[in-house]
mmCIF file of the N, C-alpha and C atoms, coordinates in Angstrom:
data_MODEL
# 
_entry.id   MODEL 
# 
loop_
_atom_site.group_PDB 
_atom_site.id 
_atom_site.type_symbol 
_atom_site.label_atom_id 
_atom_site.label_alt_id 
_atom_site.label_comp_id 
_atom_site.label_asym_id 
_atom_site.label_entity_id 
_atom_site.label_seq_id 
_atom_site.pdbx_PDB_ins_code 
_atom_site.Cartn_x 
_atom_site.Cartn_y 
_atom_site.Cartn_z 
_atom_site.occupancy 
_atom_site.B_iso_or_equiv 
_atom_site.pdbx_formal_charge 
_atom_site.auth_seq_id 
_atom_site.auth_comp_id 
_atom_site.auth_asym_id 
_atom_site.auth_atom_id 
_atom_site.pdbx_PDB_model_num 
ATOM 1   N N  . MET A 1 1  ? 62.822 198.505 5.261   1.00 0.00 ? 1  MET A N  1 
ATOM 2   C CA . MET A 1 1  ? 62.581 197.086 5.408   1.00 0.00 ? 1  MET A CA 1 
ATOM 3   C C  . MET A 1 1  ? 63.387 196.577 6.589   1.00 0.00 ? 1  MET A C  1 
ATOM 4   N N  . GLN A 1 2  ? 62.725 196.160 7.617   1.00 0.00 ? 2  GLN A N  1 
ATOM 5   C CA . GLN A 1 2  ? 63.419 195.695 8.805   1.00 0.00 ? 2  GLN A CA 1 
ATOM 6   C C  . GLN A 1 2  ? 63.697 194.206 8.694   1.00 0.00 ? 2  GLN A C  1 
ATOM 7   N N  . GLN A 1 3  ? 64.918 193.818 9.011   1.00 0.00 ? 3  GLN A N  1 
ATOM 8   C CA . GLN A 1 3  ? 65.337 192.430 8.932   1.00 0.00 ? 3  GLN A CA 1 
ATOM 9   C C  . GLN A 1 3  ? 65.694 191.931 10.313  1.00 0.00 ? 3  GLN A C  1 
ATOM 10  N N  . PRO A 1 4  ? 65.528 190.642 10.583  1.00 0.00 ? 4  PRO A N  1 
ATOM 11  C CA . PRO A 1 4  ? 65.956 190.099 11.856  1.00 0.00 ? 4  PRO A CA 1 
ATOM 12  C C  . PRO A 1 4  ? 67.462 190.256 12.014  1.00 0.00 ? 4  PRO A C  1 
ATOM 13  N N  . SER A 1 5  ? 67.914 190.497 13.247  1.00 0.00 ? 5  SER A N  1 
ATOM 14  C CA . SER A 1 5  ? 69.332 190.726 13.470  1.00 0.00 ? 5  SER A CA 1 
ATOM 15  C C  . SER A 1 5  ? 70.168 189.493 13.172  1.00 0.00 ? 5  SER A C  1 
ATOM 16  N N  . SER A 1 6  ? 69.555 188.321 13.077  1.00 0.00 ? 6  SER A N  1 
ATOM 17  C CA . SER A 1 6  ? 70.303 187.104 12.804  1.00 0.00 ? 6  SER A CA 1 
ATOM 18  C C  . SER A 1 6  ? 70.491 186.850 11.298  1.00 0.00 ? 6  SER A C  1 
ATOM 19  N N  . MET A 1 7  ? 70.014 187.763 10.465  1.00 0.00 ? 7  MET A N  1 
ATOM 20  C CA . MET A 1 7  ? 70.098 187.575 9.023   1.00 0.00 ? 7  MET A CA 1 
ATOM 21  C C  . MET A 1 7  ? 71.552 187.516 8.573   1.00 0.00 ? 7  MET A C  1 
ATOM 22  N N  . GLN A 1 8  ? 71.833 186.543 7.722   1.00 0.00 ? 8  GLN A N  1 
ATOM 23  C CA . GLN A 1 8  ? 73.170 186.403 7.173   1.00 0.00 ? 8  GLN A CA 1 
ATOM 24  C C  . GLN A 1 8  ? 73.098 186.486 5.664   1.00 0.00 ? 8  GLN A C  1 
ATOM 25  N N  . PHE A 1 9  ? 74.131 187.057 5.086   1.00 0.00 ? 9  PHE A N  1 
ATOM 26  C CA . PHE A 1 9  ? 74.177 187.173 3.635   1.00 0.00 ? 9  PHE A CA 1 
ATOM 27  C C  . PHE A 1 9  ? 74.966 186.038 3.009   1.00 0.00 ? 9  PHE A C  1 
ATOM 28  N N  . LEU A 1 10 ? 75.597 185.201 3.851   1.00 0.00 ? 10 LEU A N  1 
ATOM 29  C CA . LEU A 1 10 ? 76.329 184.037 3.380   1.00 0.00 ? 10 LEU A CA 1 
ATOM 30  C C  . LEU A 1 10 ? 76.168 182.954 4.444   1.00 0.00 ? 10 LEU A C  1 
ATOM 31  N N  . SER A 1 11 ? 75.567 181.846 4.073   1.00 0.00 ? 11 SER A N  1 
ATOM 32  C CA . SER A 1 11 ? 75.335 180.777 5.045   1.00 0.00 ? 11 SER A CA 1 
ATOM 33  C C  . SER A 1 11 ? 76.625 180.035 5.360   1.00 0.00 ? 11 SER A C  1 
ATOM 34  N N  . THR A 1 12 ? 76.603 179.285 6.425   1.00 0.00 ? 12 THR A N  1 
ATOM 35  C CA . THR A 1 12 ? 77.754 178.471 6.806   1.00 0.00 ? 12 THR A CA 1 
ATOM 36  C C  . THR A 1 12 ? 78.075 177.463 5.710   1.00 0.00 ? 12 THR A C  1 
ATOM 37  N N  . GLU A 1 13 ? 77.046 176.860 5.128   1.00 0.00 ? 13 GLU A N  1 
ATOM 38  C CA . GLU A 1 13 ? 77.244 175.889 4.050   1.00 0.00 ? 13 GLU A CA 1 
ATOM 39  C C  . GLU A 1 13 ? 77.877 176.546 2.824   1.00 0.00 ? 13 GLU A C  1 
ATOM 40  N N  . GLU A 1 14 ? 77.372 177.720 2.452   1.00 0.00 ? 14 GLU A N  1 
ATOM 41  C CA . GLU A 1 14 ? 77.927 178.433 1.298   1.00 0.00 ? 14 GLU A CA 1 
ATOM 42  C C  . GLU A 1 14 ? 79.395 178.794 1.550   1.00 0.00 ? 14 GLU A C  1 
ATOM 43  N N  . SER A 1 15 ? 79.689 179.262 2.758   1.00 0.00 ? 15 SER A N  1 
ATOM 44  C CA . SER A 1 15 ? 81.064 179.611 3.096   1.00 0.00 ? 15 SER A CA 1 
ATOM 45  C C  . SER A 1 15 ? 81.984 178.398 3.033   1.00 0.00 ? 15 SER A C  1 
ATOM 46  N N  . ALA A 1 16 ? 81.497 177.255 3.530   1.00 0.00 ? 16 ALA A N  1 
ATOM 47  C CA . ALA A 1 16 ? 82.286 176.022 3.475   1.00 0.00 ? 16 ALA A CA 1 
ATOM 48  C C  . ALA A 1 16 ? 82.514 175.590 2.023   1.00 0.00 ? 16 ALA A C  1 
ATOM 49  N N  . ASP A 1 17 ? 81.495 175.745 1.189   1.00 0.00 ? 17 ASP A N  1 
ATOM 50  C CA . ASP A 1 17 ? 81.646 175.391 -0.230  1.00 0.00 ? 17 ASP A CA 1 
ATOM 51  C C  . ASP A 1 17 ? 82.683 176.277 -0.915  1.00 0.00 ? 17 ASP A C  1 
ATOM 52  N N  . VAL A 1 18 ? 82.693 177.558 -0.563  1.00 0.00 ? 18 VAL A N  1 
ATOM 53  C CA . VAL A 1 18 ? 83.689 178.460 -1.131  1.00 0.00 ? 18 VAL A CA 1 
ATOM 54  C C  . VAL A 1 18 ? 85.078 178.056 -0.639  1.00 0.00 ? 18 VAL A C  1 
ATOM 55  N N  . ASP A 1 19 ? 85.189 177.750 0.641   1.00 0.00 ? 19 ASP A N  1 
ATOM 56  C CA . ASP A 1 19 ? 86.482 177.314 1.186   1.00 0.00 ? 19 ASP A CA 1 
ATOM 57  C C  . ASP A 1 19 ? 87.002 176.076 0.470   1.00 0.00 ? 19 ASP A C  1 
ATOM 58  N N  . ALA A 1 20 ? 86.098 175.160 0.126   1.00 0.00 ? 20 ALA A N  1 
ATOM 59  C CA . ALA A 1 20 ? 86.496 173.903 -0.512  1.00 0.00 ? 20 ALA A CA 1 
ATOM 60  C C  . ALA A 1 20 ? 86.806 174.062 -2.001  1.00 0.00 ? 20 ALA A C  1 
ATOM 61  N N  . ALA A 1 21 ? 86.391 175.181 -2.571  1.00 0.00 ? 21 ALA A N  1 
ATOM 62  C CA . ALA A 1 21 ? 86.611 175.404 -4.014  1.00 0.00 ? 21 ALA A CA 1 
ATOM 63  C C  . ALA A 1 21 ? 88.096 175.577 -4.321  1.00 0.00 ? 21 ALA A C  1 
ATOM 64  N N  . LEU A 1 22 ? 88.463 175.207 -5.524  1.00 0.00 ? 22 LEU A N  1 
ATOM 65  C CA . LEU A 1 22 ? 89.851 175.328 -5.972  1.00 0.00 ? 22 LEU A CA 1 
ATOM 66  C C  . LEU A 1 22 ? 90.102 176.748 -6.473  1.00 0.00 ? 22 LEU A C  1 
ATOM 67  N N  . LEU A 1 23 ? 90.097 177.686 -5.519  1.00 0.00 ? 23 LEU A N  1 
ATOM 68  C CA . LEU A 1 23 ? 90.268 179.102 -5.818  1.00 0.00 ? 23 LEU A CA 1 
ATOM 69  C C  . LEU A 1 23 ? 91.352 179.673 -4.915  1.00 0.00 ? 23 LEU A C  1 
ATOM 70  N N  . ASP A 1 24 ? 92.031 180.723 -5.396  1.00 0.00 ? 24 ASP A N  1 
ATOM 71  C CA . ASP A 1 24 ? 92.976 181.395 -4.507  1.00 0.00 ? 24 ASP A CA 1 
ATOM 72  C C  . ASP A 1 24 ? 92.201 182.323 -3.575  1.00 0.00 ? 24 ASP A C  1 
ATOM 73  N N  . SER A 1 25 ? 92.882 182.932 -2.630  1.00 0.00 ? 25 SER A N  1 
ATOM 74  C CA . SER A 1 25 ? 92.190 183.730 -1.610  1.00 0.00 ? 25 SER A CA 1 
ATOM 75  C C  . SER A 1 25 ? 91.434 184.923 -2.203  1.00 0.00 ? 25 SER A C  1 
ATOM 76  N N  . SER A 1 26 ? 91.995 185.552 -3.227  1.00 0.00 ? 26 SER A N  1 
ATOM 77  C CA . SER A 1 26 ? 91.299 186.679 -3.870  1.00 0.00 ? 26 SER A CA 1 
ATOM 78  C C  . SER A 1 26 ? 90.017 186.221 -4.550  1.00 0.00 ? 26 SER A C  1 
ATOM 79  N N  . GLU A 1 27 ? 90.083 185.079 -5.217  1.00 0.00 ? 27 GLU A N  1 
ATOM 80  C CA . GLU A 1 27 ? 88.897 184.535 -5.896  1.00 0.00 ? 27 GLU A CA 1 
ATOM 81  C C  . GLU A 1 27 ? 87.836 184.110 -4.877  1.00 0.00 ? 27 GLU A C  1 
ATOM 82  N N  . LYS A 1 28 ? 88.272 183.550 -3.754  1.00 0.00 ? 28 LYS A N  1 
ATOM 83  C CA . LYS A 1 28 ? 87.321 183.164 -2.701  1.00 0.00 ? 28 LYS A CA 1 
ATOM 84  C C  . LYS A 1 28 ? 86.616 184.386 -2.137  1.00 0.00 ? 28 LYS A C  1 
ATOM 85  N N  . PHE A 1 29 ? 87.388 185.459 -1.915  1.00 0.00 ? 29 PHE A N  1 
ATOM 86  C CA . PHE A 1 29 ? 86.785 186.697 -1.422  1.00 0.00 ? 29 PHE A CA 1 
ATOM 87  C C  . PHE A 1 29 ? 85.738 187.209 -2.400  1.00 0.00 ? 29 PHE A C  1 
ATOM 88  N N  . LEU A 1 30 ? 86.087 187.269 -3.678  1.00 0.00 ? 30 LEU A N  1 
ATOM 89  C CA . LEU A 1 30 ? 85.159 187.758 -4.695  1.00 0.00 ? 30 LEU A CA 1 
ATOM 90  C C  . LEU A 1 30 ? 83.928 186.859 -4.804  1.00 0.00 ? 30 LEU A C  1 
ATOM 91  N N  . THR A 1 31 ? 84.124 185.561 -4.666  1.00 0.00 ? 31 THR A N  1 
ATOM 92  C CA . THR A 1 31 ? 82.996 184.625 -4.714  1.00 0.00 ? 31 THR A CA 1 
ATOM 93  C C  . THR A 1 31 ? 82.043 184.874 -3.544  1.00 0.00 ? 31 THR A C  1 
ATOM 94  N N  . ARG A 1 32 ? 82.597 185.030 -2.333  1.00 0.00 ? 32 ARG A N  1 
ATOM 95  C CA . ARG A 1 32 ? 81.754 185.329 -1.160  1.00 0.00 ? 32 ARG A CA 1 
ATOM 96  C C  . ARG A 1 32 ? 81.005 186.645 -1.352  1.00 0.00 ? 32 ARG A C  1 
ATOM 97  N N  . LEU A 1 33 ? 81.716 187.644 -1.856  1.00 0.00 ? 33 LEU A N  1 
ATOM 98  C CA . LEU A 1 33 ? 81.098 188.959 -2.098  1.00 0.00 ? 33 LEU A CA 1 
ATOM 99  C C  . LEU A 1 33 ? 79.971 188.854 -3.113  1.00 0.00 ? 33 LEU A C  1 
ATOM 100 N N  . THR A 1 34 ? 80.172 188.085 -4.154  1.00 0.00 ? 34 THR A N  1 
ATOM 101 C CA . THR A 1 34 ? 79.163 187.943 -5.207  1.00 0.00 ? 34 THR A CA 1 
ATOM 102 C C  . THR A 1 34 ? 77.926 187.219 -4.685  1.00 0.00 ? 34 THR A C  1 
ATOM 103 N N  . ILE A 1 35 ? 78.111 186.153 -3.929  1.00 0.00 ? 35 ILE A N  1 
ATOM 104 C CA . ILE A 1 35 ? 76.970 185.424 -3.352  1.00 0.00 ? 35 ILE A CA 1 
ATOM 105 C C  . ILE A 1 35 ? 76.195 186.345 -2.410  1.00 0.00 ? 35 ILE A C  1 
ATOM 106 N N  . SER A 1 36 ? 76.914 187.056 -1.550  1.00 0.00 ? 36 SER A N  1 
ATOM 107 C CA . SER A 1 36 ? 76.267 187.982 -0.618  1.00 0.00 ? 36 SER A CA 1 
ATOM 108 C C  . SER A 1 36 ? 75.550 189.108 -1.361  1.00 0.00 ? 36 SER A C  1 
ATOM 109 N N  . SER A 1 37 ? 76.177 189.614 -2.419  1.00 0.00 ? 37 SER A N  1 
ATOM 110 C CA . SER A 1 37 ? 75.571 190.694 -3.206  1.00 0.00 ? 37 SER A CA 1 
ATOM 111 C C  . SER A 1 37 ? 74.281 190.245 -3.881  1.00 0.00 ? 37 SER A C  1 
ATOM 112 N N  . LEU A 1 38 ? 74.276 189.015 -4.386  1.00 0.00 ? 38 LEU A N  1 
ATOM 113 C CA . LEU A 1 38 ? 73.056 188.486 -4.992  1.00 0.00 ? 38 LEU A CA 1 
ATOM 114 C C  . LEU A 1 38 ? 71.928 188.439 -3.964  1.00 0.00 ? 38 LEU A C  1 
ATOM 115 N N  . ARG A 1 39 ? 72.246 187.966 -2.766  1.00 0.00 ? 39 ARG A N  1 
ATOM 116 C CA . ARG A 1 39 ? 71.243 187.912 -1.715  1.00 0.00 ? 39 ARG A CA 1 
ATOM 117 C C  . ARG A 1 39 ? 70.720 189.319 -1.395  1.00 0.00 ? 39 ARG A C  1 
ATOM 118 N N  . LEU A 1 40 ? 71.621 190.286 -1.292  1.00 0.00 ? 40 LEU A N  1 
ATOM 119 C CA . LEU A 1 40 ? 71.212 191.649 -1.004  1.00 0.00 ? 40 LEU A CA 1 
ATOM 120 C C  . LEU A 1 40 ? 70.407 192.256 -2.158  1.00 0.00 ? 40 LEU A C  1 
ATOM 121 N N  . LEU A 1 41 ? 70.800 191.989 -3.392  1.00 0.00 ? 41 LEU A N  1 
ATOM 122 C CA . LEU A 1 41 ? 70.032 192.492 -4.535  1.00 0.00 ? 41 LEU A CA 1 
ATOM 123 C C  . LEU A 1 41 ? 68.618 191.927 -4.539  1.00 0.00 ? 41 LEU A C  1 
ATOM 124 N N  . ASN A 1 42 ? 68.470 190.674 -4.144  1.00 0.00 ? 42 ASN A N  1 
ATOM 125 C CA . ASN A 1 42 ? 67.131 190.086 -4.039  1.00 0.00 ? 42 ASN A CA 1 
ATOM 126 C C  . ASN A 1 42 ? 66.299 190.803 -2.974  1.00 0.00 ? 42 ASN A C  1 
ATOM 127 N N  . ILE A 1 43 ? 66.913 191.160 -1.859  1.00 0.00 ? 43 ILE A N  1 
ATOM 128 C CA . ILE A 1 43 ? 66.212 191.896 -0.797  1.00 0.00 ? 43 ILE A CA 1 
ATOM 129 C C  . ILE A 1 43 ? 65.803 193.273 -1.301  1.00 0.00 ? 43 ILE A C  1 
ATOM 130 N N  . ILE A 1 44 ? 66.723 193.962 -1.970  1.00 0.00 ? 44 ILE A N  1 
ATOM 131 C CA . ILE A 1 44 ? 66.417 195.296 -2.517  1.00 0.00 ? 44 ILE A CA 1 
ATOM 132 C C  . ILE A 1 44 ? 65.279 195.211 -3.532  1.00 0.00 ? 44 ILE A C  1 
ATOM 133 N N  . ALA A 1 45 ? 65.362 194.257 -4.433  1.00 0.00 ? 45 ALA A N  1 
ATOM 134 C CA . ALA A 1 45 ? 64.320 194.102 -5.461  1.00 0.00 ? 45 ALA A CA 1 
ATOM 135 C C  . ALA A 1 45 ? 62.963 193.831 -4.825  1.00 0.00 ? 45 ALA A C  1 
ATOM 136 N N  . GLU A 1 46 ? 62.940 192.958 -3.833  1.00 0.00 ? 46 GLU A N  1 
ATOM 137 C CA . GLU A 1 46 ? 61.676 192.654 -3.147  1.00 0.00 ? 46 GLU A CA 1 
ATOM 138 C C  . GLU A 1 46 ? 61.120 193.894 -2.454  1.00 0.00 ? 46 GLU A C  1 
ATOM 139 N N  . ASP A 1 47 ? 62.004 194.630 -1.778  1.00 0.00 ? 47 ASP A N  1 
ATOM 140 C CA . ASP A 1 47 ? 61.588 195.842 -1.069  1.00 0.00 ? 47 ASP A CA 1 
ATOM 141 C C  . ASP A 1 47 ? 61.014 196.879 -2.039  1.00 0.00 ? 47 ASP A C  1 
ATOM 142 N N  . LEU A 1 48 ? 61.581 196.963 -3.234  1.00 0.00 ? 48 LEU A N  1 
ATOM 143 C CA . LEU A 1 48 ? 61.125 197.953 -4.226  1.00 0.00 ? 48 LEU A CA 1 
ATOM 144 C C  . LEU A 1 48 ? 60.027 197.414 -5.138  1.00 0.00 ? 48 LEU A C  1 
ATOM 145 N N  . GLY A 1 49 ? 59.732 196.121 -5.028  1.00 0.00 ? 49 GLY A N  1 
ATOM 146 C CA . GLY A 1 49 ? 58.716 195.529 -5.898  1.00 0.00 ? 49 GLY A CA 1 
ATOM 147 C C  . GLY A 1 49 ? 59.151 195.503 -7.352  1.00 0.00 ? 49 GLY A C  1 
ATOM 148 N N  . THR A 1 50 ? 60.438 195.283 -7.571  1.00 0.00 ? 50 THR A N  1 
ATOM 149 C CA . THR A 1 50 ? 61.018 195.299 -8.919  1.00 0.00 ? 50 THR A CA 1 
ATOM 150 C C  . THR A 1 50 ? 61.825 194.023 -9.133  1.00 0.00 ? 50 THR A C  1 
ATOM 151 N N  . PRO A 1 51 ? 61.739 193.410 -10.286 1.00 0.00 ? 51 PRO A N  1 
ATOM 152 C CA . PRO A 1 51 ? 62.609 192.256 -10.543 1.00 0.00 ? 51 PRO A CA 1 
ATOM 153 C C  . PRO A 1 51 ? 64.085 192.671 -10.471 1.00 0.00 ? 51 PRO A C  1 
ATOM 154 N N  . VAL A 1 52 ? 64.923 191.776 -9.972  1.00 0.00 ? 52 VAL A N  1 
ATOM 155 C CA . VAL A 1 52 ? 66.359 192.054 -9.854  1.00 0.00 ? 52 VAL A CA 1 
ATOM 156 C C  . VAL A 1 52 ? 66.932 192.518 -11.189 1.00 0.00 ? 52 VAL A C  1 
ATOM 157 N N  . THR A 1 53 ? 66.501 191.892 -12.256 1.00 0.00 ? 53 THR A N  1 
ATOM 158 C CA . THR A 1 53 ? 67.049 192.221 -13.577 1.00 0.00 ? 53 THR A CA 1 
ATOM 159 C C  . THR A 1 53 ? 66.680 193.628 -14.045 1.00 0.00 ? 53 THR A C  1 
ATOM 160 N N  . GLU A 1 54 ? 65.712 194.254 -13.384 1.00 0.00 ? 54 GLU A N  1 
ATOM 161 C CA . GLU A 1 54 ? 65.303 195.600 -13.773 1.00 0.00 ? 54 GLU A CA 1 
ATOM 162 C C  . GLU A 1 54 ? 65.791 196.679 -12.822 1.00 0.00 ? 54 GLU A C  1 
ATOM 163 N N  . LEU A 1 55 ? 66.518 196.296 -11.762 1.00 0.00 ? 55 LEU A N  1 
ATOM 164 C CA . LEU A 1 55 ? 67.046 197.292 -10.845 1.00 0.00 ? 55 LEU A CA 1 
ATOM 165 C C  . LEU A 1 55 ? 68.037 198.193 -11.569 1.00 0.00 ? 55 LEU A C  1 
ATOM 166 N N  . THR A 1 56 ? 67.963 199.473 -11.263 1.00 0.00 ? 56 THR A N  1 
ATOM 167 C CA . THR A 1 56 ? 68.922 200.423 -11.811 1.00 0.00 ? 56 THR A CA 1 
ATOM 168 C C  . THR A 1 56 ? 69.917 200.820 -10.718 1.00 0.00 ? 56 THR A C  1 
ATOM 169 N N  . HIS A 1 57 ? 71.031 201.371 -11.132 1.00 0.00 ? 57 HIS A N  1 
ATOM 170 C CA . HIS A 1 57 ? 72.004 201.810 -10.123 1.00 0.00 ? 57 HIS A CA 1 
ATOM 171 C C  . HIS A 1 57 ? 71.412 202.906 -9.242  1.00 0.00 ? 57 HIS A C  1 
ATOM 172 N N  . LYS A 1 58 ? 70.539 203.743 -9.794  1.00 0.00 ? 58 LYS A N  1 
ATOM 173 C CA . LYS A 1 58 ? 69.923 204.810 -9.001  1.00 0.00 ? 58 LYS A CA 1 
ATOM 174 C C  . LYS A 1 58 ? 68.991 204.230 -7.936  1.00 0.00 ? 58 LYS A C  1 
ATOM 175 N N  . GLN A 1 59 ? 68.253 203.164 -8.276  1.00 0.00 ? 59 GLN A N  1 
ATOM 176 C CA . GLN A 1 59 ? 67.392 202.526 -7.287  1.00 0.00 ? 59 GLN A CA 1 
ATOM 177 C C  . GLN A 1 59 ? 68.225 201.902 -6.158  1.00 0.00 ? 59 GLN A C  1 
ATOM 178 N N  . ILE A 1 60 ? 69.333 201.300 -6.519  1.00 0.00 ? 60 ILE A N  1 
ATOM 179 C CA . ILE A 1 60 ? 70.206 200.681 -5.518  1.00 0.00 ? 60 ILE A CA 1 
ATOM 180 C C  . ILE A 1 60 ? 70.801 201.757 -4.605  1.00 0.00 ? 60 ILE A C  1 
ATOM 181 N N  . ILE A 1 61 ? 71.252 202.854 -5.181  1.00 0.00 ? 61 ILE A N  1 
ATOM 182 C CA . ILE A 1 61 ? 71.788 203.961 -4.383  1.00 0.00 ? 61 ILE A CA 1 
ATOM 183 C C  . ILE A 1 61 ? 70.721 204.494 -3.434  1.00 0.00 ? 61 ILE A C  1 
ATOM 184 N N  . ALA A 1 62 ? 69.521 204.718 -3.952  1.00 0.00 ? 62 ALA A N  1 
ATOM 185 C CA . ALA A 1 62 ? 68.428 205.239 -3.127  1.00 0.00 ? 62 ALA A CA 1 
ATOM 186 C C  . ALA A 1 62 ? 68.088 204.268 -1.989  1.00 0.00 ? 62 ALA A C  1 
ATOM 187 N N  . TRP A 1 63 ? 68.131 202.968 -2.282  1.00 0.00 ? 63 TRP A N  1 
ATOM 188 C CA . TRP A 1 63 ? 67.849 201.973 -1.247  1.00 0.00 ? 63 TRP A CA 1 
ATOM 189 C C  . TRP A 1 63 ? 68.897 202.050 -0.141  1.00 0.00 ? 63 TRP A C  1 
ATOM 190 N N  . PHE A 1 64 ? 70.180 202.180 -0.509  1.00 0.00 ? 64 PHE A N  1 
ATOM 191 C CA . PHE A 1 64 ? 71.249 202.304 0.483   1.00 0.00 ? 64 PHE A CA 1 
ATOM 192 C C  . PHE A 1 64 ? 71.092 203.580 1.295   1.00 0.00 ? 64 PHE A C  1 
ATOM 193 N N  . GLU A 1 65 ? 70.687 204.673 0.642   1.00 0.00 ? 65 GLU A N  1 
ATOM 194 C CA . GLU A 1 65 ? 70.439 205.929 1.367   1.00 0.00 ? 65 GLU A CA 1 
ATOM 195 C C  . GLU A 1 65 ? 69.325 205.744 2.392   1.00 0.00 ? 65 GLU A C  1 
ATOM 196 N N  . LYS A 1 66 ? 68.263 205.057 1.978   1.00 0.00 ? 66 LYS A N  1 
ATOM 197 C CA . LYS A 1 66 ? 67.131 204.811 2.878   1.00 0.00 ? 66 LYS A CA 1 
ATOM 198 C C  . LYS A 1 66 ? 67.560 203.936 4.051   1.00 0.00 ? 66 LYS A C  1 
ATOM 199 N N  . ASP A 1 67 ? 68.316 202.879 3.779   1.00 0.00 ? 67 ASP A N  1 
ATOM 200 C CA . ASP A 1 67 ? 68.764 201.993 4.847   1.00 0.00 ? 67 ASP A CA 1 
ATOM 201 C C  . ASP A 1 67 ? 69.700 202.734 5.808   1.00 0.00 ? 67 ASP A C  1 
ATOM 202 N N  . GLY A 1 68 ? 70.561 203.599 5.270   1.00 0.00 ? 68 GLY A N  1 
ATOM 203 C CA . GLY A 1 68 ? 71.448 204.408 6.108   1.00 0.00 ? 68 GLY A CA 1 
ATOM 204 C C  . GLY A 1 68 ? 70.668 205.367 6.992   1.00 0.00 ? 68 GLY A C  1 
ATOM 205 N N  . LYS A 1 69 ? 69.615 205.958 6.438   1.00 0.00 ? 69 LYS A N  1 
ATOM 206 C CA . LYS A 1 69 ? 68.787 206.876 7.208   1.00 0.00 ? 69 LYS A CA 1 
ATOM 207 C C  . LYS A 1 69 ? 68.088 206.124 8.354   1.00 0.00 ? 69 LYS A C  1 
ATOM 208 N N  . ILE A 1 70 ? 67.584 204.931 8.069   1.00 0.00 ? 70 ILE A N  1 
ATOM 209 C CA . ILE A 1 70 ? 66.955 204.115 9.112   1.00 0.00 ? 70 ILE A CA 1 
ATOM 210 C C  . ILE A 1 70 ? 67.971 203.825 10.218  1.00 0.00 ? 70 ILE A C  1 
ATOM 211 N N  . ARG A 1 71 ? 69.195 203.465 9.836   1.00 0.00 ? 71 ARG A N  1 
ATOM 212 C CA . ARG A 1 71 ? 70.249 203.167 10.808  1.00 0.00 ? 71 ARG A CA 1 
ATOM 213 C C  . ARG A 1 71 ? 70.526 204.374 11.689  1.00 0.00 ? 71 ARG A C  1 
ATOM 214 N N  . ARG A 1 72 ? 70.630 205.555 11.082  1.00 0.00 ? 72 ARG A N  1 
ATOM 215 C CA . ARG A 1 72 ? 70.933 206.776 11.841  1.00 0.00 ? 72 ARG A CA 1 
ATOM 216 C C  . ARG A 1 72 ? 69.785 207.178 12.754  1.00 0.00 ? 72 ARG A C  1 
ATOM 217 N N  . GLU A 1 73 ? 68.556 207.047 12.275  1.00 0.00 ? 73 GLU A N  1 
ATOM 218 C CA . GLU A 1 73 ? 67.397 207.529 13.027  1.00 0.00 ? 73 GLU A CA 1 
ATOM 219 C C  . GLU A 1 73 ? 66.846 206.509 14.021  1.00 0.00 ? 73 GLU A C  1 
ATOM 220 N N  . GLN A 1 74 ? 66.947 205.217 13.686  1.00 0.00 ? 74 GLN A N  1 
ATOM 221 C CA . GLN A 1 74 ? 66.314 204.189 14.520  1.00 0.00 ? 74 GLN A CA 1 
ATOM 222 C C  . GLN A 1 74 ? 67.305 203.222 15.149  1.00 0.00 ? 74 GLN A C  1 
ATOM 223 N N  . GLY A 1 75 ? 68.551 203.317 14.770  1.00 0.00 ? 75 GLY A N  1 
ATOM 224 C CA . GLY A 1 75 ? 69.573 202.421 15.296  1.00 0.00 ? 75 GLY A CA 1 
ATOM 225 C C  . GLY A 1 75 ? 69.876 201.304 14.309  1.00 0.00 ? 75 GLY A C  1 
ATOM 226 N N  . LYS A 1 76 ? 71.063 200.717 14.482  1.00 0.00 ? 76 LYS A N  1 
ATOM 227 C CA . LYS A 1 76 ? 71.522 199.726 13.509  1.00 0.00 ? 76 LYS A CA 1 
ATOM 228 C C  . LYS A 1 76 ? 70.649 198.487 13.450  1.00 0.00 ? 76 LYS A C  1 
ATOM 229 N N  . ASP A 1 77 ? 69.992 198.123 14.550  1.00 0.00 ? 77 ASP A N  1 
ATOM 230 C CA . ASP A 1 77 ? 69.153 196.929 14.545  1.00 0.00 ? 77 ASP A CA 1 
ATOM 231 C C  . ASP A 1 77 ? 67.902 197.086 13.681  1.00 0.00 ? 77 ASP A C  1 
ATOM 232 N N  . ALA A 1 78 ? 67.524 198.323 13.379  1.00 0.00 ? 78 ALA A N  1 
ATOM 233 C CA . ALA A 1 78 ? 66.344 198.566 12.544  1.00 0.00 ? 78 ALA A CA 1 
ATOM 234 C C  . ALA A 1 78 ? 66.665 198.512 11.049  1.00 0.00 ? 78 ALA A C  1 
ATOM 235 N N  . ALA A 1 79 ? 67.930 198.628 10.715  1.00 0.00 ? 79 ALA A N  1 
ATOM 236 C CA . ALA A 1 79 ? 68.349 198.644 9.306   1.00 0.00 ? 79 ALA A CA 1 
ATOM 237 C C  . ALA A 1 79 ? 68.569 197.227 8.793   1.00 0.00 ? 79 ALA A C  1 
ATOM 238 N N  . THR A 1 80 ? 68.529 197.086 7.487   1.00 0.00 ? 80 THR A N  1 
ATOM 239 C CA . THR A 1 80 ? 68.820 195.786 6.871   1.00 0.00 ? 80 THR A CA 1 
ATOM 240 C C  . THR A 1 80 ? 70.296 195.445 7.015   1.00 0.00 ? 80 THR A C  1 
ATOM 241 N N  . LEU A 1 81 ? 71.133 196.400 6.677   1.00 0.00 ? 81 LEU A N  1 
ATOM 242 C CA . LEU A 1 81 ? 72.584 196.203 6.787   1.00 0.00 ? 81 LEU A CA 1 
ATOM 243 C C  . LEU A 1 81 ? 73.017 196.658 8.184   1.00 0.00 ? 81 LEU A C  1 
ATOM 244 N N  . GLN A 1 82 ? 73.508 195.718 8.951   1.00 0.00 ? 82 GLN A N  1 
ATOM 245 C CA . GLN A 1 82 ? 73.840 196.011 10.347  1.00 0.00 ? 82 GLN A CA 1 
ATOM 246 C C  . GLN A 1 82 ? 75.337 195.952 10.547  1.00 0.00 ? 82 GLN A C  1 
ATOM 247 N N  . TRP A 1 83 ? 75.987 197.073 10.298  1.00 0.00 ? 83 TRP A N  1 
ATOM 248 C CA . TRP A 1 83 ? 77.427 197.152 10.496  1.00 0.00 ? 83 TRP A CA 1 
ATOM 249 C C  . TRP A 1 83 ? 77.783 198.359 11.295  1.00 0.00 ? 83 TRP A C  1 
# 
């Protein structure tokens, strides 16, 4: 699944809302990670044609393997996760 290179897993507004929350730095980090993870799980579920609630850990692992293979073979801009 190819994504535009401008894709973000946490919007500026979401990040500002987390910053404004009454949380310590560890809680803010976990909150950002959770919001980003939800967005990524939605992408994985859509790519696999499976509801998020029915995703298995094996499907998630396989999706990451596929995305990694795309990155290695086609370059990071072709993969969903661009790091």
